C-alpha positions, 0 to 999 in steps of 0.5 A, a space after each residue: 395511792 397507787 404510786 405509794 410505797 406499802 413498805 415504806 409506809 409500815 416502816 414509818 409507822 413503824 418507827 413512829 410508834 418506836 418512839 413512844 415508849 411502850 413496852 414490847 410485850 404490848 406492842 402487837 396490840 399498839 399496833 392493832 389499835 393505831 394502825 388505822 390512824 395511819 391510813 387515809 383515801 383508799 386504805 382508810 376506806 378499804 380497813 374499814 370494810 373489815 369487821 372489827 373482830 376480823 383480825 386476830 393478830 398484828 401479823 394478819 393485819 400486815 398481811 391483808 395490807 400488804 397483800 391489798 396494795 402490794 399485790 403479786 402483779 406489782 410484786 413482779 413489776 418490781 422484781 423485773 426492774 431490779 433485775 433489769 436496772 440501768 444507769 440514766 444517762 445522766 445520771 451520777 455515780 451517787 445517784 445510781 447507787 441510792 435509787 438501785 438501794 431504794 428499788 431494793 427496799 421498795 421490794 424487800 421479799 425481792 429474794 436476791 440474794 447479797 452476791 446477785 444485788 451486786 452482780 445486778 448493780 454492776 452489771 446495770 452501770 454505763 460501760 463509761 462507770 464501769 471501766 471508771 470504777 475497776 480502774 479505781 478499785 484496781 479490778 473487779 470488783 466481784 473478784 472481792 467478797 460482798 460485804 468488801 465491795 459493797 463497802 468501796 461502793 458505798 465509800 465512792 458513792 459517798 465521794 462522788 456525792 461529796 464532790 457533787 455538792 461542795 462548791 467553791 465559786 463553782 460546781 465541781 466535778 464528781 470523782 468519777 465525772 474527773 477521772 472520765 474526762 481524764 481517760 476522754 483526753 487520753 482516747 482523744 490522743 491516741 486516736 489522733 496517733 492512729 489517725 495518723 499512722 493511717 494517713 502515712 501508712 496510705 501513702 507507702 504505696 504510691 511511695 514505694 512505688 516512686 522509689 522503684 521508678 527511680 532506681 529503674 530510671 537511674 539503671 536503664 539500658 545503654 545501648 554499646 554501640 550508639 549509646 543510645 537509651 535501648 538494648 544492643 541489636 535495636 539501634 534501627 528502631 532508634 536511629 533511622 541514619 543507621 538503618 539506612 546505611 544498613 541498607 546500603 551495605 545489603 544492596 552492595 553486597 548482592 551486586 557484587 560487594 565492592 573492592 578493597 579500595 572502593 570507599 561507602 561513598 561511591 555509589 
């Protein structure tokens, strides 16, 4: 069928034949005799369309089978899916690792070297999973050699898988999920602290203005002459009685002044 994997079909076929105890010297002939019985449907009809003497070796059978059911268009599609691998929104770490390895098995001639495979997997992880993974490792896995990095991922995936399926009344959370909860709690506290600081900084200009106004009021100018709340020489703007007295003195001077015995009350 279109959704079936021809490489997986061949792998299963090899395993089954290997359990029958045939001699290795005759194994290719056994493959050629038994392979038609492993197929059904369109694959069976396709195989019958070839004359019995069309295949001279098992390699010919395998090559033609893969060309028919794993054409170049499917190869390009599988390669593209591997290179653009992404972790699903609700996938656990152990599930993501298994899916990625299955994609590689479905296209064994993908051509990606081990270092490239590791890089594609890490780049395809969600940012939260990647941060947690690096936190567990104590740095980026790419700083390690490929074999060591793969062993660490296998170990973490195994631990995560066990945690997902180990139930004691209720489902336990996975290793990475528990770590995620802790980081989310820390992030929430940090966010609250930042919001409080921003609110305090927003009040700072008003506080400074109040302080400046208070200082200005405590240091207000006092008139030396009348004690009023204004600079010296501006009494007549604030005191009408003083303005009347000043005008009276000016009128007396214009009329010839007043004697030493005159009082200001004489008019």
